[in-house]
N, C-alpha and C positions, 0 to 999 in steps of 0.2 A: 198650489195643492192644499195648503193650510186653509185658504179661504173657502175652497169647495168642500172640504171636510166639515168646516163649521157651518156652511150653508146647508148641506144635507143633514147634518146633525144626526138625530136618531131616526130620521126618515123624512123624505120630501116627496109627497105623493099627491095624486089627484089634482085639485084646482091649484094648490100651492105650487106644484111643479109646473103646471101649464102656464102660470102667471110669470114664470121666468122668461127672460129674453131668449130669442132663438140661439144666440151665441152661447149663453150659459147652458142651455139644454144640450147643445152639441158638445160642449166641453165635458160635461158630466158623463154623457154617453160615451165619449172617447176614453175617458178615464176608467169607466166601468169595463169597457171591452178590452182595454190594454193592460190595466194594472190589477183588476179584480178587487178594488177598494169598495165598489158599489155593486149592488145587484138589483135588477129590475123588479119592481113591485107589481102585483097583479092588477091593482087599480090604476096603474100608470105612475111613473116616477121611479125613484130609487131608494133603496134601504142600505145602510152600512153593513159591511160583511165582517166576519171574524178577523180577516186580514186587516180591515180598517182599524179595528180595535188595537191590534198589535202594533200597527204603524203609529198610531197616536201615542202609544206607550213609548216607543223609540223617539218620537218627535219631542216629547216632554223632556227627554234626557239630552238630546243634541239635534237640533233642527237640521243643521247642515248634513250631518252624517246619516240621519234618518232618510233624507232625500236621496243620498248616494246609495243607501241600502235598497230603497224601493226601486230606484232606476236600474241598479245592477240586477235585481230580481226580475224586473220587467223584461229587460233585454235577454236574460237567461231563459225566459219563458217564450221568447219569440220564435217558436218552432214554425217552420214553413213547410208545407201548407198547414193552415190552422182554420179555426172556425170564425175568425173575424173577417170583416169586409175588406177587400183589397184585391186589386188586379193581380198582384204577384202571386196570390194564393192559387188563382185559376191557372196561371202560367206554370207554376210548380206542379200542380196536379196533372196538367196535360203532358208535361215532360217527365213525369214520374220521379221528380227530384225532391228529396226531403233533407232539410238542413237547418242548422242553428248557427248563423254567421258569428254572433257574439262569442259563443263558446269556442268556435274555431279560432277566431282572431286572438282571444285571450290565451288559448292554449299555445298557439304559435308564438305569441309575444313572450310567453314564459320560456319557450325553448330558445328564443333569440336573446333572452336577458343575459346569458353568459358570454355573448360576443362583445368585443371591445368597442369603445367609442361610438361612432355613428353606425357601425355595423349592426348594432342592436335594434335599430329602428326598422320597422316594416314600412317601406315606402309605398304610398298609395298607388303610384304608377305600376309597381311590380305586383301588387295585390290585384289590381284590375286587369292586368295582362293575363293572369290566371283565370280570374272570374269571367273573362270575356267568353269563355266556353261554359255554357249553362251547366253542363254535367259536373264541372269542377266545384260548384257550390256545395256539393255533397261530399267532397273529399274529407277523409279522416285528417285531423290536425297534423299527424305525423307525415302523411302523404303531402299535405299542403306545404309543410315545412321543407320537405325534400324537393318539391317543385321550385320553391323560392331559392333554395341553395343552389340548385342546378342552373337557374337563371343567372345567379351571381357568378358562378364559376365560368359560365359561358360569356361573361362580360355584358349581359343584357340589362343590368340594373341601371335605372335612370333615377337620379335622386332629386331633381329640381322641378318636377311636374306637380302642379297644384290643382285642386278641384276648381278653384276660382279662375284658373287660367285656361287649360286646354284638355284636361282629362275627360270631362264630360263630352267634349266634341269628338274625341277619338273613339271613345267606347260607347257613345250613345246613351250615357247614363244621365239621369236628371241631376242637375247641380244642387237643387234644393234637397233632394233625398240624400245625396252623398254627404252634404254638410250637416244635415240634421242627424244622420246616423253617426258618422265618424268624428265630426268636429264638435257638435253640441252634445249629443247623448253620451257618446263614449267618454268625452272629456269630463262631463259632470259626474261620472261614477267615481272620480278620484283615483282610478287605477292606472292611468296612463300619463306618460309624458309625451310632448309633441315636438316635432322638428319643424322649424319655420324657415321660409325664404321670403323676405319682405313681410307682408301681412298674410301670406298664404301658408297653409298647413301642407306639408309634403309627406309626412309620415308620423307614425306613433310607435311608442315602445312601452313596455311595462315599467311603471314608475320605479325608480331605484330606491325610494325612501318610503315604501309602504309601511303603515303602522301594523302592529300584530293583528288588529281587527281586520284591516284590509287584506292582509296576507291570508288569513283564514277564509275570508270571503272569496278570494281568487281560487284557493285550493278547493273549496266546496263546489264552485261552479265547474271547474275542470274535472273533478272526480265524480260528480253526481250526474247521472243520466236520468232525465225526467221520465216518469212513467205516465201512462194514460193516453187517451186518444184526443189530440188537439183539434181534429177535424170535426168529429161527431159530437164531442162534448167539451167545447172550448171553455165554458164557464167553470166546469169542475177542474179543468186542466190548470187554469190560472189561479184557482182558489188556494187557500191555506191547505198545506198537506204535511205529513209527518217528516218527509225528507227535505223540507224547505231550508232556506239559508238560516244560519245561526242568528238568533234574535238578539243581536248585540250591536252597540255603537261605541265609539270612543268616548271615554269619560273626560271631556274637555268642557270649556265654558259653555254653559247651557244657553247663554244669550248671544252666541255667535250668529251672525247674520246669515240667513239662507242665501246661497249663491244662486240667483235666479237665471243667470245667463252665462254662456261660456266665456264672455268677455270679462267676467268677474274673476276668473281663475288666473293666477299669475302665469306669465309665459315662462317656459323653461329657461334657466340661466346657467351658462357655463361658469365654472369657477376660475378665478383669476390665475391660479397656479397652473391651470391647464391651457391657458390662452396661447402662450408662445409655442408650446409643444405642438398643439393642434395646428396652428398656422404653419409651422415648419413642416409637419407631416403632409399637410394638404399642398403646400408649395412643391414638395418633392413629387407628389402624385401627378401634379400638373406639368412637371418637367422643368421646374425652376430650382437652381442649386444655390443655396445660401447656408452658411453655417448656423447652427442653433444659437450661438452667442450673438451673431449679427442680427438675427431675427429678434432676439430678446432686447438688444440695444434699440432697435428700431421701434418696437412696440412701446417700450418704456419711455422713449422720447415723445411719442404721440400722446401717451397718457399724461405726461408732465405738462406739455404746452401745445396749443393747437397750431404750431408752426415748426416744421421740421425741414431741414435742407439736406438733400442727397447730392454729394459732390463726387466727381470722378470723370474719367475719360468717356468719350462718346462710345456707346455700345456696351457699357459695362453692366447694364441691368438696372439702372436707377429708376427709369420710368416704369419698367416692367414690374418691379417690386411694389411701387406705389399703386399701380393699376391693379395688381393682384390683390393687394390688401383691400382696396376699395371694393372690388368685385366680391371678395370673400366675405366682407362684412355687410355690404348693402344689398346684395341679391342680384337678380338676373340683369344682365346687360343684353342678353339675346332672348329671343322669344320663339315659340313655335312659328314656323313659316305660315303666314296668313293664308297661303294657298296650298297647304299640305293635304294629302289624301284624306277624304272623309269630311272636310270642312264644308259647311253650308254657307253660301254667299248669295246676296240678294241684289237684284236690280229693281228699277221702278216697277217693272211689269212681270218679272219672272224670278224664280228661285232656282239656283244651280247648286250642284254638289260636285266637289272635286273628285273625279274618278281616279286620276293619276297625276303625279307631280314629280318633276325632277328639275335639275338646274337649267335645262334647255327649254322645257315646255310644260304647259298645264292643260290637262284634259278635263273639260266640264261636262257634266251629265245633266240633262233636263228631260222632262216628260213631254213626249210629242203627242200626236193624235192617237186616240185609243190606247193611251198608256204606254206606247212604245218608247223605249229608251233612246235618246238622241245624244251623241257624243260630239263635242267640238274641241279641237286642239288649237291652243294659242301659243305662239312663241313668247317666252318670258321677256325677251328683249322688247317686243312690241308692247307688252303690258307695262314695262318700265318706262317706255316712251310716253304712254298715257299718264302714268304717275307723274313724270317730270312736268308735263304740261299742266296737269291739275294743280300741282303744288306751286309752280311758277306763276300761274295766272290767278291763283286763289279761287279756283272753281269749286262748286258745291254739287251735292247730289241733285239739286234742282236744275243744274245746267243740263240742257238736252244732250243726249248721247251723240246725236248727229252733229251738234256744234263742236263737241270735243273731237269727234272724228275728223272734222275738217281742219281743225288746228293741228292735230297730230299728223294728218296726211301731208301737210305742207312741209313737214320736217323729217318724218321717219324714212328709213331706208327699206322698211318692209313693204311687201307687195300690198297695193291698195285694196286688192280683193280681201286679204286678211284683215286689213284695217276696217273693212266694211262690217265686220262682226261686232258692231258697236254696242249692242246690249250686253254681250258676254264680256267685252273688254272693259266697259264701264264698271260692271259689277266687280270684276277681278281687280281693276285698278283702285277702286275706292276701298276694297278690302285691304289692300296693301297700304294705302294712305292712312286709314284708320289704325292699322297695326303700328305704323311708324309713330303716329301721334301718341298712341298709348305708351309706346316704349319711351318716348321723350319725357312723358309725365312721370314714368316710374323711376327714371334714373336719378340717383341721389349723389352722383359724382360726375365731374367733367374734367377732361384733360384740356388745358388751355395752353397752346404754344405761344410763348412770348416773342414779340417781334422786335427787331433792332430799332424800329421807329417809334417805340412807345415812349412818349415824353410826358404823359399825364395820366390821370386815373380813369379817363373815359373808356379805355379798353377793358377795364375791370368793373367799374361801377355804373357805366352808361352815362347818359347825359340827357337833359331836357331837349325835346324836339324844337328846333328854332322856327320851324314852319307851322307848327300846331301847338298852341299853348295848352292843350289838354292831353298831350301825348308825351311819353318818355321813351327814349331809345334804350332798350334793355340789352344786356350782354349775357352770354351763357354763364359767366361767372356770377353775375348778379342774380340770375334765375336760381342758381343753387343756393346762394345766400338767402334769398327770400323764402325759398322752400324750407330751409333750416329753421327760419323764424316761425313758419306755420306748422311744421312737423317737428316740434322741439323734443320729442322723445326718441328720435332716430338720428344716427350719425350721418352727416353730409360731408363730402370731401371735395376739395378743389386741388387738382394736380397742376401746378404751374411748371411747364416744361421749358428748360433753358432760360431760367429767370435772369441770368446775367448777360443775356444778349443786349440788354439795355440797362441803364442805371436804375436799380430797384427803388431808390429813394424818390425817383421822379414819378413812377406810376403806382407805387404801392404804399406811399407814406400814410395815407388815411387809414388803410387797413392795418398796417403795423402799429399805429398809435392806438387803434381800437382794440387790437389783441392785447396790448400792454396794459391799457387802463380799463378795459371793459366798457369804454365810453361809447358815444354815439358816432355815427357816420352821416353827415349831411349830404343829401342827394340833390336837392334843389330848394329854391326859396319858396316857402309855403304861401307867400303873399300872392303869387301868381295863380293860386288855386290848385286843386288836385290834378294829378297827371296819371290817368288810368288807375291801375291797381298798384302803382308804385308809391310807397309812402315818401313824404318829404325828407324823412331821416330814419335811420335805423338806430333806435334808442339805446340798444345794448348789443354788443357783439355776442352772437349766440354761442352758448357753451357746447353745442353739438355740431359745431362747424370747424373742420380742421383743414389746414393748408399744408400740402407737401410740395416743396419746391425742388427742382433739380437744376444743377449747374454743371456745365461742361468746362473743363480746364484746358484752354488753348489760347492762342494769341488773339482770337477774335472776340474775346469776352472781357467783361469787367469784373474785378474782384469786389466782393461785398465789403462794405465799411464796417468798422467795429460796432456801430449802432445797430446794424442788421444782425450781425453775428451774436450780439448780446441777447437778442430776442429769439434765439432758436438753438436747436441742437444740430450740429453739422456731422453727418455720417459720411465717411469717405469710402468709396468703392474702389477696390483694387483687384487686379487679376494677377495670379501667380502661375508658375509653370505647371503645378499640379492640377489647378482648376482647368487650364487650357487642355492638358492631356486627357483629363476625364471627359471633357466635352468632345474632343476629337475622336475618342474611342467609341462614343455613343451619341453622335449629334442628333438632336431632335428639336422640333419647334414646340415651344411651350403651348399648352392648351388651357387657356384661362377659363374656358367654359366649365371645366371641372371644378373650379373654385366657387361657382355661382352660389352665393348665400350660405356656403358651408360654415361660416363663422357667425351667422345671424344671432345665435344664442349668446354671443359675447358682446353684441353691439351695445347693450345697456351700460357697459363699462366706459363708453366714450360719449355719453350724453352730458358730461359735466358733473354728474352727481357722485361718481365713484371717488372714494378717499382711501388710499392705501394705509395700512397700519403705521403708527408712529415708529421711529427708530428706537431700538432698545437703548437704555442709558449708556451701556458700554460702547455701542455703535456711535452714539452722539459724541462721546468723549473722544473716540478715535478720529471721527470726522473733523472735530474741532482742531485737533493737533495737525492733521494733514492739510486742511485748508489754511491753517496759519502759515505753514511752510510755503504753500502755493502762493498765498497773498504776498509773502516776502519776496519771492522770485519775481512776481509780476510788478511789485513796487519798484524793484531795481530796474526792470525793463521800462517802467514809466506808464504802465497800463493796469493799475490796480482795479479790482472789480468791487462792485458795491453790494448792497443788501439784496438786490434783485437776483443777481447771479448766484449768490450764496443760497438764497431761498430756493431757487430752481434746482440747484444741485441737491439740496436736501430732498426736495420732492421727487427728483429723478431716482435717487437711491431708494426711497420708500417704494416707488413703483417697481423698480428693478427687483428689489428683494421680495415683493409680493409675487412677481413672476418667477423668480429664481431664488427661493429662500436660502440664506446662508452665504450668498455670493457677494459679500461686502466689497472685497478688494477688486473683484471683477467689475462691479458697478462703478466704483470710484475711478478705476482705470478708464472706463468708457467715458466718464465725464471729463477727465483730463484731455482726452483726444477730441471730444465733441464740443466742449464748452470753453476750454482754456487755450489749448494750443492753436486753434484757428485764428486767434488774435495776433499771432507772432508773424512778423515780417520785418526785414531790415538787412543791414550790412553785417559783415563778419565781426567787427569790433564790438558792436552792441549786442549781437545775438549769441555769439559763441559761449560766453559765461552763462547766459540764461538757459541755453539748450543743455549744457553740461549740468546745470543745477537740476533740470527736470530729469536728466539721466540718473543723477544721484538720488533723487526722490524715488525713482522707479525701482531702484535696486533693492534686493532683499538683504536685510542685515545679517549679522553673524548669528549662527545657530547657538542654541543653549542659553540664551539670555532672555530676560523678562521683556514684556512689551514696552515698558517704560524705558529700559536701557536701549532697546532697538530703536525707539523713537528718537532718543537723544543722539544715537549714532547717525541716524539718517539726517537729523538736523545739522549735525556737524559736517557731514559730507556736502549738504546743500550750501551751507555758508562758505565752505572752502571753495566750492566751484564758483560761487558768486564773487569771491575776492580775487579769483585768478583773472589775469588779463589775457584771455584766450588760451589759457593753459589747459591741462588735461588731467585733473586730479583723480578722475574715476576711470581712466582708460583701461585699466586692468580689471575692472569690476563690472563690465557690462552684462555679466550673467552670474547667477540667475537673477531674474527680474520678478518682482511681485506685481508690477504693472507692465505686462508684455506689450500691450498695444502702444503704450506711451514710449517705451524704450525703442520699439521698432520704428515709430514715427520720428522720434528724435534722431535716431541714427541716419535715417534717410535725409532729414533736413540738414544734418551736419555734413553729409557727403555733398549735397548740392551747394551748401555754403562754401565748402572748401573748393569746389569746382568754379563757381561763378562769383564768389564774394558777396552774394546777395541771395536771400531765400524768403519764400512765403509759404504758409501752410498749404495753400491750394496748388502749388506747383509740383507737389509730390504725389 
């Protein structure tokens, strides 16, 4: 904009104007007809307007906000129909519809601003479902708002549809136009926040931190109805006028860089203090039941270190929680059906439209002779047979439909007459193949079931192809790891299911070492030359790559060694009678699709760059005392911890307190059961004093004493327990507890120890 203002200067007419390139002339003409900054000269060319002079005044004060002022003003003036060139003007005239979309959206966004959390966003799918009826473009903002709320009340709201995915297909709207208006133009006004799923925009809301200048700008657009006739006198309509927007910009650094593209604007970011609460709420809406404290413990563990272990009985929800978290943060795992109604699909020689689609069949529409509509119905099972053959044999669109038909015909159970509809079947099958390929590329997490026969890292990191010196056999796990290296600003997750079906140290040693040291992972000897797109080594473990492992506790599995436990947080899943009763009273299958990308605005917290605030001095002093007693207990047991464990406990507390301010004892309690107690296993004589010492540590001291006195009392109880030879110095003091998770776990371990004479953390 600034360049064209300088180029036109005090006037660019006649030969000087005609000597410009065609592109420059077109740009100036477009700016003249849409913004009113230039007016046509009689001798050909353009002259600056009074509005141009005002804009330059604002530009000298703040280039960025001046652009936002001009763009907001321009959108405010886009009354339809108007006098500018554009097909939509003719369509609006013919339909007798007059509207200003920007003013409507801004007004409705202001009405939605009072709603909580994600409810304040206007989702593009719900907007377009109303605008699909042309008459609704002219709705009053209050009526538009009422329609949206009625949709939501009826349960029709869809939150995960993006312009770059499927909205333009369903509503027949131009992708470029949609993104230009909503994503680029609206975004650059500075008035809106956006909701993301992956890289796609799914909705917008009025920004929650508008400056006073932007607030007045919003109020003026909503309250002021433009006068004049935009159809017969468009030039006057967009020119400077008495009731124009206030001529003001923010008084900030005048050298601020002009944001020329929407990608220059920071993406909306959720606050750390809201992360656990939001995830817990969304879990509940998807039918998953976890306590708020457990959710906070889980997220704090992931923020602390990219390796977390979920332990418990089979069917207790371990894998579901990990999968839910991955879907919540990374976006869609499902996609619109490639053959849903309204979709256009193409074959080599024809174009078809999906007229109807359900889980049994697909009806395709094509144009026959003299424009007559022809319908062809295909069984979905037959289409899937074609997909299977195409994928299995590596066929391409260049493969003749007749050749694919013959391959499928030898295997399918469907009637060969149906299989003869080869052109239709090929088009439908490749639409599904392309859709599946797209989904695979979009996924930023994978669930990997561990096998009992895993004895080396080949199942994780792949291996060089022995028959082809230029190839490398990749695994799903390696694909996610390599994707994390290429896309280093977004979280990638690997969910290792039933990790203890085999010895972890055998198949996961290289990865564990890289997590700990941040060092490299060697994949193959570079002397043999490159192997496809796989590097010979991963120089540094990516900070945006997290591994969540699940372990089942039964007689068929192996317990993790202290080396593995040292490198993770272990969260134990347990069922109680109350949880089971609640489930039985209202059993339902979780719907993880409701979580798709709902936490995308928090994903920046997991790219390795987030640092939680330091502990307060008094918190550091208290932690020093507590860990001193824990160290003494573990020293007696013969399993002292080192600097790494201490450092990770500090990091965990910082993250937990960022998620849940003020919950110091709750955070330390979580670390005792996740980081320290998992190391305990052994016989009655060696473990009973240690377990009673942890019980003593977990008890709350006498009331009415200072923190220093309470600490000394706790230290005395711990030492008394350690000196006992299987005695019970704290038997009468099991309640109340300041560390309830610890005392509950210790009590269970003591019961098992008394029954069997041996106990380990994982057996309970």
